[in-house]
mmCIF file of the N, C-alpha and C atoms, coordinates in Angstrom:
data_MODEL
# 
_entry.id   MODEL 
# 
loop_
_atom_site.group_PDB 
_atom_site.id 
_atom_site.type_symbol 
_atom_site.label_atom_id 
_atom_site.label_alt_id 
_atom_site.label_comp_id 
_atom_site.label_asym_id 
_atom_site.label_entity_id 
_atom_site.label_seq_id 
_atom_site.pdbx_PDB_ins_code 
_atom_site.Cartn_x 
_atom_site.Cartn_y 
_atom_site.Cartn_z 
_atom_site.occupancy 
_atom_site.B_iso_or_equiv 
_atom_site.pdbx_formal_charge 
_atom_site.auth_seq_id 
_atom_site.auth_comp_id 
_atom_site.auth_asym_id 
_atom_site.auth_atom_id 
_atom_site.pdbx_PDB_model_num 
ATOM 1   N N  . MET A 1 1  ? -27.389 2.821   29.312 1.00 0.00 ? 1  MET A N  1 
ATOM 2   C CA . MET A 1 1  ? -25.952 2.736   30.179 1.00 0.00 ? 1  MET A CA 1 
ATOM 3   C C  . MET A 1 1  ? -26.158 1.002   30.455 1.00 0.00 ? 1  MET A C  1 
ATOM 4   N N  . ARG A 1 2  ? -25.186 0.190   30.230 1.00 0.00 ? 2  ARG A N  1 
ATOM 5   C CA . ARG A 1 2  ? -25.449 -1.425  30.990 1.00 0.00 ? 2  ARG A CA 1 
ATOM 6   C C  . ARG A 1 2  ? -24.543 -1.242  32.203 1.00 0.00 ? 2  ARG A C  1 
ATOM 7   N N  . ASN A 1 3  ? -24.023 -0.554  32.457 1.00 0.00 ? 3  ASN A N  1 
ATOM 8   C CA . ASN A 1 3  ? -22.879 -0.291  34.067 1.00 0.00 ? 3  ASN A CA 1 
ATOM 9   C C  . ASN A 1 3  ? -23.631 1.063   34.675 1.00 0.00 ? 3  ASN A C  1 
ATOM 10  N N  . LEU A 1 4  ? -23.598 0.886   36.210 1.00 0.00 ? 4  LEU A N  1 
ATOM 11  C CA . LEU A 1 4  ? -23.637 1.582   36.889 1.00 0.00 ? 4  LEU A CA 1 
ATOM 12  C C  . LEU A 1 4  ? -22.576 2.560   37.029 1.00 0.00 ? 4  LEU A C  1 
ATOM 13  N N  . VAL A 1 5  ? -22.466 4.234   36.730 1.00 0.00 ? 5  VAL A N  1 
ATOM 14  C CA . VAL A 1 5  ? -20.778 4.645   37.230 1.00 0.00 ? 5  VAL A CA 1 
ATOM 15  C C  . VAL A 1 5  ? -22.007 6.085   37.237 1.00 0.00 ? 5  VAL A C  1 
ATOM 16  N N  . SER A 1 6  ? -20.553 6.875   38.309 1.00 0.00 ? 6  SER A N  1 
ATOM 17  C CA . SER A 1 6  ? -21.131 8.227   38.629 1.00 0.00 ? 6  SER A CA 1 
ATOM 18  C C  . SER A 1 6  ? -21.447 9.324   37.080 1.00 0.00 ? 6  SER A C  1 
ATOM 19  N N  . TRP A 1 7  ? -22.854 9.606   37.947 1.00 0.00 ? 7  TRP A N  1 
ATOM 20  C CA . TRP A 1 7  ? -23.185 10.582  36.809 1.00 0.00 ? 7  TRP A CA 1 
ATOM 21  C C  . TRP A 1 7  ? -22.512 11.990  36.172 1.00 0.00 ? 7  TRP A C  1 
ATOM 22  N N  . THR A 1 8  ? -21.171 12.000  36.927 1.00 0.00 ? 8  THR A N  1 
ATOM 23  C CA . THR A 1 8  ? -20.387 12.972  36.991 1.00 0.00 ? 8  THR A CA 1 
ATOM 24  C C  . THR A 1 8  ? -19.560 12.842  35.666 1.00 0.00 ? 8  THR A C  1 
ATOM 25  N N  . ALA A 1 9  ? -19.464 11.169  35.374 1.00 0.00 ? 9  ALA A N  1 
ATOM 26  C CA . ALA A 1 9  ? -18.496 10.977  34.418 1.00 0.00 ? 9  ALA A CA 1 
ATOM 27  C C  . ALA A 1 9  ? -19.198 10.474  33.357 1.00 0.00 ? 9  ALA A C  1 
ATOM 28  N N  . VAL A 1 10 ? -20.429 10.809  33.157 1.00 0.00 ? 10 VAL A N  1 
ATOM 29  C CA . VAL A 1 10 ? -21.467 10.996  31.311 1.00 0.00 ? 10 VAL A CA 1 
ATOM 30  C C  . VAL A 1 10 ? -20.956 11.938  31.050 1.00 0.00 ? 10 VAL A C  1 
ATOM 31  N N  . ALA A 1 11 ? -20.873 11.946  29.800 1.00 0.00 ? 11 ALA A N  1 
ATOM 32  C CA . ALA A 1 11 ? -20.847 13.246  28.806 1.00 0.00 ? 11 ALA A CA 1 
ATOM 33  C C  . ALA A 1 11 ? -21.708 14.202  28.928 1.00 0.00 ? 11 ALA A C  1 
ATOM 34  N N  . GLU A 1 12 ? -23.052 13.111  28.486 1.00 0.00 ? 12 GLU A N  1 
ATOM 35  C CA . GLU A 1 12 ? -24.260 14.197  27.978 1.00 0.00 ? 12 GLU A CA 1 
ATOM 36  C C  . GLU A 1 12 ? -24.326 15.204  29.560 1.00 0.00 ? 12 GLU A C  1 
ATOM 37  N N  . PRO A 1 13 ? -24.725 16.516  29.396 1.00 0.00 ? 13 PRO A N  1 
ATOM 38  C CA . PRO A 1 13 ? -25.049 17.549  30.064 1.00 0.00 ? 13 PRO A CA 1 
ATOM 39  C C  . PRO A 1 13 ? -26.239 17.195  30.847 1.00 0.00 ? 13 PRO A C  1 
ATOM 40  N N  . GLN A 1 14 ? -27.775 16.187  30.365 1.00 0.00 ? 14 GLN A N  1 
ATOM 41  C CA . GLN A 1 14 ? -28.908 16.504  30.648 1.00 0.00 ? 14 GLN A CA 1 
ATOM 42  C C  . GLN A 1 14 ? -28.769 14.909  32.171 1.00 0.00 ? 14 GLN A C  1 
ATOM 43  N N  . VAL A 1 15 ? -27.511 14.277  31.655 1.00 0.00 ? 15 VAL A N  1 
ATOM 44  C CA . VAL A 1 15 ? -27.036 13.236  32.963 1.00 0.00 ? 15 VAL A CA 1 
ATOM 45  C C  . VAL A 1 15 ? -25.728 13.405  33.859 1.00 0.00 ? 15 VAL A C  1 
ATOM 46  N N  . LYS A 1 16 ? -24.740 14.472  33.460 1.00 0.00 ? 16 LYS A N  1 
ATOM 47  C CA . LYS A 1 16 ? -23.944 14.786  34.156 1.00 0.00 ? 16 LYS A CA 1 
ATOM 48  C C  . LYS A 1 16 ? -24.460 15.916  35.242 1.00 0.00 ? 16 LYS A C  1 
ATOM 49  N N  . HIS A 1 17 ? -25.207 16.092  35.240 1.00 0.00 ? 17 HIS A N  1 
ATOM 50  C CA . HIS A 1 17 ? -25.559 17.632  35.799 1.00 0.00 ? 17 HIS A CA 1 
ATOM 51  C C  . HIS A 1 17 ? -27.042 17.146  36.262 1.00 0.00 ? 17 HIS A C  1 
ATOM 52  N N  . PHE A 1 18 ? -27.763 16.158  36.452 1.00 0.00 ? 18 PHE A N  1 
ATOM 53  C CA . PHE A 1 18 ? -28.659 15.164  37.135 1.00 0.00 ? 18 PHE A CA 1 
ATOM 54  C C  . PHE A 1 18 ? -28.711 15.571  39.228 1.00 0.00 ? 18 PHE A C  1 
ATOM 55  N N  . SER A 1 19 ? -29.389 16.009  39.197 1.00 0.00 ? 19 SER A N  1 
ATOM 56  C CA . SER A 1 19 ? -29.488 16.523  40.855 1.00 0.00 ? 19 SER A CA 1 
ATOM 57  C C  . SER A 1 19 ? -30.586 15.660  41.041 1.00 0.00 ? 19 SER A C  1 
ATOM 58  N N  . GLY A 1 20 ? -30.611 14.578  41.833 1.00 0.00 ? 20 GLY A N  1 
ATOM 59  C CA . GLY A 1 20 ? -31.866 13.614  42.067 1.00 0.00 ? 20 GLY A CA 1 
ATOM 60  C C  . GLY A 1 20 ? -31.963 12.573  42.768 1.00 0.00 ? 20 GLY A C  1 
ATOM 61  N N  . THR A 1 21 ? -32.874 11.673  42.366 1.00 0.00 ? 21 THR A N  1 
ATOM 62  C CA . THR A 1 21 ? -33.103 10.105  43.016 1.00 0.00 ? 21 THR A CA 1 
ATOM 63  C C  . THR A 1 21 ? -32.935 9.692   41.878 1.00 0.00 ? 21 THR A C  1 
ATOM 64  N N  . ALA A 1 22 ? -32.509 8.569   42.129 1.00 0.00 ? 22 ALA A N  1 
ATOM 65  C CA . ALA A 1 22 ? -32.450 7.358   40.470 1.00 0.00 ? 22 ALA A CA 1 
ATOM 66  C C  . ALA A 1 22 ? -32.481 5.674   41.083 1.00 0.00 ? 22 ALA A C  1 
ATOM 67  N N  . THR A 1 23 ? -33.085 5.275   40.221 1.00 0.00 ? 23 THR A N  1 
ATOM 68  C CA . THR A 1 23 ? -32.913 3.686   41.103 1.00 0.00 ? 23 THR A CA 1 
ATOM 69  C C  . THR A 1 23 ? -32.856 2.843   40.130 1.00 0.00 ? 23 THR A C  1 
ATOM 70  N N  . HIS A 1 24 ? -32.369 1.865   40.956 1.00 0.00 ? 24 HIS A N  1 
ATOM 71  C CA . HIS A 1 24 ? -31.609 0.818   40.366 1.00 0.00 ? 24 HIS A CA 1 
ATOM 72  C C  . HIS A 1 24 ? -32.220 -0.606  40.824 1.00 0.00 ? 24 HIS A C  1 
ATOM 73  N N  . SER A 1 25 ? -32.257 -1.696  39.717 1.00 0.00 ? 25 SER A N  1 
ATOM 74  C CA . SER A 1 25 ? -32.795 -2.784  40.407 1.00 0.00 ? 25 SER A CA 1 
ATOM 75  C C  . SER A 1 25 ? -32.241 -4.394  39.982 1.00 0.00 ? 25 SER A C  1 
ATOM 76  N N  . LYS A 1 26 ? -32.105 -4.990  40.187 1.00 0.00 ? 26 LYS A N  1 
ATOM 77  C CA . LYS A 1 26 ? -30.999 -6.505  39.813 1.00 0.00 ? 26 LYS A CA 1 
ATOM 78  C C  . LYS A 1 26 ? -32.038 -7.507  40.049 1.00 0.00 ? 26 LYS A C  1 
ATOM 79  N N  . ASP A 1 27 ? -32.599 -8.530  39.112 1.00 0.00 ? 27 ASP A N  1 
ATOM 80  C CA . ASP A 1 27 ? -33.067 -9.633  39.784 1.00 0.00 ? 27 ASP A CA 1 
ATOM 81  C C  . ASP A 1 27 ? -32.149 -10.469 39.881 1.00 0.00 ? 27 ASP A C  1 
ATOM 82  N N  . VAL A 1 28 ? -32.379 -11.857 41.177 1.00 0.00 ? 28 VAL A N  1 
ATOM 83  C CA . VAL A 1 28 ? -31.722 -12.245 41.661 1.00 0.00 ? 28 VAL A CA 1 
ATOM 84  C C  . VAL A 1 28 ? -31.596 -13.627 41.664 1.00 0.00 ? 28 VAL A C  1 
ATOM 85  N N  . GLU A 1 29 ? -31.619 -14.910 41.720 1.00 0.00 ? 29 GLU A N  1 
ATOM 86  C CA . GLU A 1 29 ? -32.188 -16.119 42.356 1.00 0.00 ? 29 GLU A CA 1 
ATOM 87  C C  . GLU A 1 29 ? -31.367 -16.548 43.170 1.00 0.00 ? 29 GLU A C  1 
ATOM 88  N N  . ALA A 1 30 ? -32.334 -17.396 43.985 1.00 0.00 ? 30 ALA A N  1 
ATOM 89  C CA . ALA A 1 30 ? -31.197 -17.862 45.144 1.00 0.00 ? 30 ALA A CA 1 
ATOM 90  C C  . ALA A 1 30 ? -32.238 -19.506 45.614 1.00 0.00 ? 30 ALA A C  1 
ATOM 91  N N  . PRO A 1 31 ? -31.062 -20.701 45.181 1.00 0.00 ? 31 PRO A N  1 
ATOM 92  C CA . PRO A 1 31 ? -31.812 -21.509 45.546 1.00 0.00 ? 31 PRO A CA 1 
ATOM 93  C C  . PRO A 1 31 ? -32.606 -21.620 46.936 1.00 0.00 ? 31 PRO A C  1 
ATOM 94  N N  . GLU A 1 32 ? -33.407 -23.335 47.377 1.00 0.00 ? 32 GLU A N  1 
ATOM 95  C CA . GLU A 1 32 ? -33.652 -23.454 48.271 1.00 0.00 ? 32 GLU A CA 1 
ATOM 96  C C  . GLU A 1 32 ? -32.712 -24.022 49.209 1.00 0.00 ? 32 GLU A C  1 
ATOM 97  N N  . SER A 1 33 ? -31.768 -24.304 49.038 1.00 0.00 ? 33 SER A N  1 
ATOM 98  C CA . SER A 1 33 ? -31.223 -25.019 49.669 1.00 0.00 ? 33 SER A CA 1 
ATOM 99  C C  . SER A 1 33 ? -30.191 -23.444 50.608 1.00 0.00 ? 33 SER A C  1 
ATOM 100 N N  . ARG A 1 34 ? -30.156 -22.568 49.909 1.00 0.00 ? 34 ARG A N  1 
ATOM 101 C CA . ARG A 1 34 ? -29.669 -21.201 51.005 1.00 0.00 ? 34 ARG A CA 1 
ATOM 102 C C  . ARG A 1 34 ? -30.112 -20.773 52.394 1.00 0.00 ? 34 ARG A C  1 
ATOM 103 N N  . PHE A 1 35 ? -31.723 -21.324 52.028 1.00 0.00 ? 35 PHE A N  1 
ATOM 104 C CA . PHE A 1 35 ? -32.316 -20.455 53.566 1.00 0.00 ? 35 PHE A CA 1 
ATOM 105 C C  . PHE A 1 35 ? -32.434 -22.001 54.425 1.00 0.00 ? 35 PHE A C  1 
ATOM 106 N N  . ARG A 1 36 ? -31.006 -21.888 55.203 1.00 0.00 ? 36 ARG A N  1 
ATOM 107 C CA . ARG A 1 36 ? -31.947 -22.626 56.298 1.00 0.00 ? 36 ARG A CA 1 
ATOM 108 C C  . ARG A 1 36 ? -30.952 -22.155 57.676 1.00 0.00 ? 36 ARG A C  1 
ATOM 109 N N  . PRO A 1 37 ? -32.613 -22.906 58.711 1.00 0.00 ? 37 PRO A N  1 
ATOM 110 C CA . PRO A 1 37 ? -32.753 -21.624 59.269 1.00 0.00 ? 37 PRO A CA 1 
ATOM 111 C C  . PRO A 1 37 ? -31.455 -21.226 60.513 1.00 0.00 ? 37 PRO A C  1 
ATOM 112 N N  . GLY A 1 38 ? -31.498 -19.910 61.196 1.00 0.00 ? 38 GLY A N  1 
ATOM 113 C CA . GLY A 1 38 ? -30.131 -19.442 61.490 1.00 0.00 ? 38 GLY A CA 1 
ATOM 114 C C  . GLY A 1 38 ? -29.594 -18.544 60.442 1.00 0.00 ? 38 GLY A C  1 
ATOM 115 N N  . ARG A 1 39 ? -29.433 -19.102 59.115 1.00 0.00 ? 39 ARG A N  1 
ATOM 116 C CA . ARG A 1 39 ? -28.750 -18.411 57.983 1.00 0.00 ? 39 ARG A CA 1 
ATOM 117 C C  . ARG A 1 39 ? -29.151 -17.169 57.989 1.00 0.00 ? 39 ARG A C  1 
ATOM 118 N N  . ARG A 1 40 ? -28.011 -16.316 57.881 1.00 0.00 ? 40 ARG A N  1 
ATOM 119 C CA . ARG A 1 40 ? -28.698 -14.478 57.977 1.00 0.00 ? 40 ARG A CA 1 
ATOM 120 C C  . ARG A 1 40 ? -27.754 -14.653 55.898 1.00 0.00 ? 40 ARG A C  1 
ATOM 121 N N  . HIS A 1 41 ? -28.627 -13.185 55.348 1.00 0.00 ? 41 HIS A N  1 
ATOM 122 C CA . HIS A 1 41 ? -27.946 -13.094 54.412 1.00 0.00 ? 41 HIS A CA 1 
ATOM 123 C C  . HIS A 1 41 ? -27.828 -11.207 54.529 1.00 0.00 ? 41 HIS A C  1 
ATOM 124 N N  . SER A 1 42 ? -26.935 -11.165 53.473 1.00 0.00 ? 42 SER A N  1 
ATOM 125 C CA . SER A 1 42 ? -26.539 -9.207  53.092 1.00 0.00 ? 42 SER A CA 1 
ATOM 126 C C  . SER A 1 42 ? -25.973 -9.365  52.342 1.00 0.00 ? 42 SER A C  1 
ATOM 127 N N  . LEU A 1 43 ? -26.385 -8.565  51.765 1.00 0.00 ? 43 LEU A N  1 
ATOM 128 C CA . LEU A 1 43 ? -26.195 -7.530  50.512 1.00 0.00 ? 43 LEU A CA 1 
ATOM 129 C C  . LEU A 1 43 ? -25.419 -6.587  50.782 1.00 0.00 ? 43 LEU A C  1 
ATOM 130 N N  . ASP A 1 44 ? -24.091 -6.767  49.616 1.00 0.00 ? 44 ASP A N  1 
ATOM 131 C CA . ASP A 1 44 ? -22.707 -6.183  49.753 1.00 0.00 ? 44 ASP A CA 1 
ATOM 132 C C  . ASP A 1 44 ? -22.990 -5.405  48.677 1.00 0.00 ? 44 ASP A C  1 
ATOM 133 N N  . LEU A 1 45 ? -22.868 -4.182  48.606 1.00 0.00 ? 45 LEU A N  1 
ATOM 134 C CA . LEU A 1 45 ? -23.472 -2.791  47.629 1.00 0.00 ? 45 LEU A CA 1 
ATOM 135 C C  . LEU A 1 45 ? -21.997 -2.082  46.987 1.00 0.00 ? 45 LEU A C  1 
ATOM 136 N N  . GLY A 1 46 ? -20.584 -2.795  47.630 1.00 0.00 ? 46 GLY A N  1 
ATOM 137 C CA . GLY A 1 46 ? -19.309 -1.956  46.427 1.00 0.00 ? 46 GLY A CA 1 
ATOM 138 C C  . GLY A 1 46 ? -19.615 -1.282  47.201 1.00 0.00 ? 46 GLY A C  1 
ATOM 139 N N  . VAL A 1 47 ? -19.494 0.005   47.060 1.00 0.00 ? 47 VAL A N  1 
ATOM 140 C CA . VAL A 1 47 ? -18.710 1.756   47.008 1.00 0.00 ? 47 VAL A CA 1 
ATOM 141 C C  . VAL A 1 47 ? -20.518 2.406   47.220 1.00 0.00 ? 47 VAL A C  1 
ATOM 142 N N  . VAL A 1 48 ? -20.661 3.156   47.853 1.00 0.00 ? 48 VAL A N  1 
ATOM 143 C CA . VAL A 1 48 ? -21.729 3.719   47.771 1.00 0.00 ? 48 VAL A CA 1 
ATOM 144 C C  . VAL A 1 48 ? -21.040 5.522   47.553 1.00 0.00 ? 48 VAL A C  1 
ATOM 145 N N  . PRO A 1 49 ? -21.333 6.421   46.829 1.00 0.00 ? 49 PRO A N  1 
ATOM 146 C CA . PRO A 1 49 ? -20.814 7.323   47.104 1.00 0.00 ? 49 PRO A CA 1 
ATOM 147 C C  . PRO A 1 49 ? -21.218 8.344   47.685 1.00 0.00 ? 49 PRO A C  1 
ATOM 148 N N  . ASP A 1 50 ? -22.668 8.296   48.017 1.00 0.00 ? 50 ASP A N  1 
ATOM 149 C CA . ASP A 1 50 ? -23.928 9.130   48.482 1.00 0.00 ? 50 ASP A CA 1 
ATOM 150 C C  . ASP A 1 50 ? -24.302 8.228   49.689 1.00 0.00 ? 50 ASP A C  1 
ATOM 151 N N  . ILE A 1 51 ? -25.714 7.880   49.194 1.00 0.00 ? 51 ILE A N  1 
ATOM 152 C CA . ILE A 1 51 ? -26.485 7.127   50.324 1.00 0.00 ? 51 ILE A CA 1 
ATOM 153 C C  . ILE A 1 51 ? -27.436 6.343   49.169 1.00 0.00 ? 51 ILE A C  1 
ATOM 154 N N  . ALA A 1 52 ? -27.566 4.752   50.071 1.00 0.00 ? 52 ALA A N  1 
ATOM 155 C CA . ALA A 1 52 ? -28.298 3.933   48.764 1.00 0.00 ? 52 ALA A CA 1 
ATOM 156 C C  . ALA A 1 52 ? -29.626 3.737   49.826 1.00 0.00 ? 52 ALA A C  1 
ATOM 157 N N  . GLU A 1 53 ? -30.393 3.538   49.668 1.00 0.00 ? 53 GLU A N  1 
ATOM 158 C CA . GLU A 1 53 ? -31.736 2.883   50.267 1.00 0.00 ? 53 GLU A CA 1 
ATOM 159 C C  . GLU A 1 53 ? -32.113 1.494   49.699 1.00 0.00 ? 53 GLU A C  1 
ATOM 160 N N  . VAL A 1 54 ? -31.640 0.603   50.794 1.00 0.00 ? 54 VAL A N  1 
ATOM 161 C CA . VAL A 1 54 ? -32.487 -0.711  49.779 1.00 0.00 ? 54 VAL A CA 1 
ATOM 162 C C  . VAL A 1 54 ? -33.402 -2.079  50.331 1.00 0.00 ? 54 VAL A C  1 
ATOM 163 N N  . LYS A 1 55 ? -34.338 -1.656  49.439 1.00 0.00 ? 55 LYS A N  1 
ATOM 164 C CA . LYS A 1 55 ? -35.514 -2.716  49.044 1.00 0.00 ? 55 LYS A CA 1 
ATOM 165 C C  . LYS A 1 55 ? -35.031 -4.690  48.941 1.00 0.00 ? 55 LYS A C  1 
ATOM 166 N N  . ALA A 1 56 ? -36.132 -5.087  49.016 1.00 0.00 ? 56 ALA A N  1 
ATOM 167 C CA . ALA A 1 56 ? -35.202 -6.503  48.622 1.00 0.00 ? 56 ALA A CA 1 
ATOM 168 C C  . ALA A 1 56 ? -37.117 -7.152  49.311 1.00 0.00 ? 56 ALA A C  1 
ATOM 169 N N  . ASN A 1 57 ? -37.892 -7.795  47.672 1.00 0.00 ? 57 ASN A N  1 
ATOM 170 C CA . ASN A 1 57 ? -38.886 -8.021  47.443 1.00 0.00 ? 57 ASN A CA 1 
ATOM 171 C C  . ASN A 1 57 ? -40.242 -7.017  48.066 1.00 0.00 ? 57 ASN A C  1 
ATOM 172 N N  . GLY A 1 58 ? -39.734 -6.035  47.455 1.00 0.00 ? 58 GLY A N  1 
ATOM 173 C CA . GLY A 1 58 ? -40.534 -4.643  47.548 1.00 0.00 ? 58 GLY A CA 1 
ATOM 174 C C  . GLY A 1 58 ? -40.725 -4.395  49.041 1.00 0.00 ? 58 GLY A C  1 
ATOM 175 N N  . LYS A 1 59 ? -39.979 -5.079  50.059 1.00 0.00 ? 59 LYS A N  1 
ATOM 176 C CA . LYS A 1 59 ? -39.454 -4.546  51.225 1.00 0.00 ? 59 LYS A CA 1 
ATOM 177 C C  . LYS A 1 59 ? -38.414 -3.575  51.394 1.00 0.00 ? 59 LYS A C  1 
ATOM 178 N N  . SER A 1 60 ? -38.459 -2.682  52.545 1.00 0.00 ? 60 SER A N  1 
ATOM 179 C CA . SER A 1 60 ? -36.981 -1.816  52.442 1.00 0.00 ? 60 SER A CA 1 
ATOM 180 C C  . SER A 1 60 ? -36.644 -2.165  53.646 1.00 0.00 ? 60 SER A C  1 
ATOM 181 N N  . VAL A 1 61 ? -35.481 -2.574  53.290 1.00 0.00 ? 61 VAL A N  1 
ATOM 182 C CA . VAL A 1 61 ? -34.914 -3.170  54.469 1.00 0.00 ? 61 VAL A CA 1 
ATOM 183 C C  . VAL A 1 61 ? -33.303 -2.537  55.103 1.00 0.00 ? 61 VAL A C  1 
ATOM 184 N N  . GLY A 1 62 ? -32.787 -1.180  54.724 1.00 0.00 ? 62 GLY A N  1 
ATOM 185 C CA . GLY A 1 62 ? -32.077 -0.847  55.373 1.00 0.00 ? 62 GLY A CA 1 
ATOM 186 C C  . GLY A 1 62 ? -31.480 0.672   54.279 1.00 0.00 ? 62 GLY A C  1 
ATOM 187 N N  . MET A 1 63 ? -30.511 1.461   54.787 1.00 0.00 ? 63 MET A N  1 
ATOM 188 C CA . MET A 1 63 ? -30.046 2.170   54.103 1.00 0.00 ? 63 MET A CA 1 
ATOM 189 C C  . MET A 1 63 ? -28.508 2.127   54.522 1.00 0.00 ? 63 MET A C  1 
ATOM 190 N N  . ALA A 1 64 ? -27.371 2.740   53.271 1.00 0.00 ? 64 ALA A N  1 
ATOM 191 C CA . ALA A 1 64 ? -26.331 2.039   53.483 1.00 0.00 ? 64 ALA A CA 1 
ATOM 192 C C  . ALA A 1 64 ? -25.906 3.903   52.754 1.00 0.00 ? 64 ALA A C  1 
ATOM 193 N N  . TRP A 1 65 ? -24.883 4.073   53.884 1.00 0.00 ? 65 TRP A N  1 
ATOM 194 C CA . TRP A 1 65 ? -24.010 5.227   53.122 1.00 0.00 ? 65 TRP A CA 1 
ATOM 195 C C  . TRP A 1 65 ? -22.584 5.631   53.942 1.00 0.00 ? 65 TRP A C  1 
ATOM 196 N N  . MET A 1 66 ? -21.756 4.736   54.383 1.00 0.00 ? 66 MET A N  1 
ATOM 197 C CA . MET A 1 66 ? -21.205 4.228   55.038 1.00 0.00 ? 66 MET A CA 1 
ATOM 198 C C  . MET A 1 66 ? -19.930 2.950   55.117 1.00 0.00 ? 66 MET A C  1 
ATOM 199 N N  . PRO A 1 67 ? -18.692 2.840   54.858 1.00 0.00 ? 67 PRO A N  1 
ATOM 200 C CA . PRO A 1 67 ? -18.435 0.999   54.446 1.00 0.00 ? 67 PRO A CA 1 
ATOM 201 C C  . PRO A 1 67 ? -18.933 0.376   55.386 1.00 0.00 ? 67 PRO A C  1 
ATOM 202 N N  . LEU A 1 68 ? -19.141 -0.207  55.307 1.00 0.00 ? 68 LEU A N  1 
ATOM 203 C CA . LEU A 1 68 ? -19.156 -1.458  54.289 1.00 0.00 ? 68 LEU A CA 1 
ATOM 204 C C  . LEU A 1 68 ? -20.054 -1.458  53.240 1.00 0.00 ? 68 LEU A C  1 
ATOM 205 N N  . TYR A 1 69 ? -20.742 -0.699  53.464 1.00 0.00 ? 69 TYR A N  1 
ATOM 206 C CA . TYR A 1 69 ? -21.745 -0.438  52.266 1.00 0.00 ? 69 TYR A CA 1 
ATOM 207 C C  . TYR A 1 69 ? -22.870 -2.029  52.575 1.00 0.00 ? 69 TYR A C  1 
ATOM 208 N N  . GLN A 1 70 ? -22.825 -2.781  53.597 1.00 0.00 ? 70 GLN A N  1 
ATOM 209 C CA . GLN A 1 70 ? -23.516 -3.875  53.486 1.00 0.00 ? 70 GLN A CA 1 
ATOM 210 C C  . GLN A 1 70 ? -24.833 -3.680  54.455 1.00 0.00 ? 70 GLN A C  1 
ATOM 211 N N  . VAL A 1 71 ? -26.296 -4.794  53.597 1.00 0.00 ? 71 VAL A N  1 
ATOM 212 C CA . VAL A 1 71 ? -27.617 -4.144  54.297 1.00 0.00 ? 71 VAL A CA 1 
ATOM 213 C C  . VAL A 1 71 ? -27.719 -5.691  54.634 1.00 0.00 ? 71 VAL A C  1 
ATOM 214 N N  . ASP A 1 72 ? -28.462 -5.715  55.675 1.00 0.00 ? 72 ASP A N  1 
ATOM 215 C CA . ASP A 1 72 ? -28.302 -7.534  55.867 1.00 0.00 ? 72 ASP A CA 1 
ATOM 216 C C  . ASP A 1 72 ? -30.408 -7.671  55.786 1.00 0.00 ? 72 ASP A C  1 
ATOM 217 N N  . VAL A 1 73 ? -30.557 -8.205  54.745 1.00 0.00 ? 73 VAL A N  1 
ATOM 218 C CA . VAL A 1 73 ? -31.542 -8.444  53.903 1.00 0.00 ? 73 VAL A CA 1 
ATOM 219 C C  . VAL A 1 73 ? -32.380 -10.184 54.025 1.00 0.00 ? 73 VAL A C  1 
ATOM 220 N N  . THR A 1 74 ? -32.101 -10.285 55.228 1.00 0.00 ? 74 THR A N  1 
ATOM 221 C CA . THR A 1 74 ? -32.264 -11.902 55.862 1.00 0.00 ? 74 THR A CA 1 
ATOM 222 C C  . THR A 1 74 ? -34.350 -11.569 55.374 1.00 0.00 ? 74 THR A C  1 
ATOM 223 N N  . GLY A 1 75 ? -34.801 -11.115 56.517 1.00 0.00 ? 75 GLY A N  1 
ATOM 224 C CA . GLY A 1 75 ? -36.473 -10.840 56.354 1.00 0.00 ? 75 GLY A CA 1 
ATOM 225 C C  . GLY A 1 75 ? -37.450 -10.505 55.116 1.00 0.00 ? 75 GLY A C  1 
ATOM 226 N N  . ALA A 1 76 ? -36.753 -10.178 54.702 1.00 0.00 ? 76 ALA A N  1 
ATOM 227 C CA . ALA A 1 76 ? -36.990 -10.022 52.929 1.00 0.00 ? 76 ALA A CA 1 
ATOM 228 C C  . ALA A 1 76 ? -36.783 -10.850 51.935 1.00 0.00 ? 76 ALA A C  1 
ATOM 229 N N  . LEU A 1 77 ? -35.611 -11.442 52.151 1.00 0.00 ? 77 LEU A N  1 
ATOM 230 C CA . LEU A 1 77 ? -35.484 -13.011 50.777 1.00 0.00 ? 77 LEU A CA 1 
ATOM 231 C C  . LEU A 1 77 ? -36.653 -14.088 50.600 1.00 0.00 ? 77 LEU A C  1 
ATOM 232 N N  . ARG A 1 78 ? -36.770 -15.041 50.238 1.00 0.00 ? 78 ARG A N  1 
ATOM 233 C CA . ARG A 1 78 ? -37.696 -15.969 49.972 1.00 0.00 ? 78 ARG A CA 1 
ATOM 234 C C  . ARG A 1 78 ? -36.509 -16.865 48.724 1.00 0.00 ? 78 ARG A C  1 
ATOM 235 N N  . SER A 1 79 ? -36.923 -18.212 48.715 1.00 0.00 ? 79 SER A N  1 
ATOM 236 C CA . SER A 1 79 ? -36.141 -19.078 47.594 1.00 0.00 ? 79 SER A CA 1 
ATOM 237 C C  . SER A 1 79 ? -36.861 -18.386 46.107 1.00 0.00 ? 79 SER A C  1 
ATOM 238 N N  . GLY A 1 80 ? -36.296 -18.674 45.044 1.00 0.00 ? 80 GLY A N  1 
ATOM 239 C CA . GLY A 1 80 ? -36.718 -18.502 43.819 1.00 0.00 ? 80 GLY A CA 1 
ATOM 240 C C  . GLY A 1 80 ? -36.106 -17.756 42.900 1.00 0.00 ? 80 GLY A C  1 
# 
């Protein structure tokens, strides 16, 4: 599956009726110029239908379960 979709929208019964936890990961590169003193960085998750725990560089940075579905990731980011 190339795009994130609701499991209930998937035709395969073993996916459609799955109850549990899933993990999604994405690599993002940021140039050194983005890391200025005092600058904050947030991750916008779009819409989260249930709840999401966000980790950046292996560090748990927060949970999202209500709008705006954003998490401050400033303390966990590094350039590269």
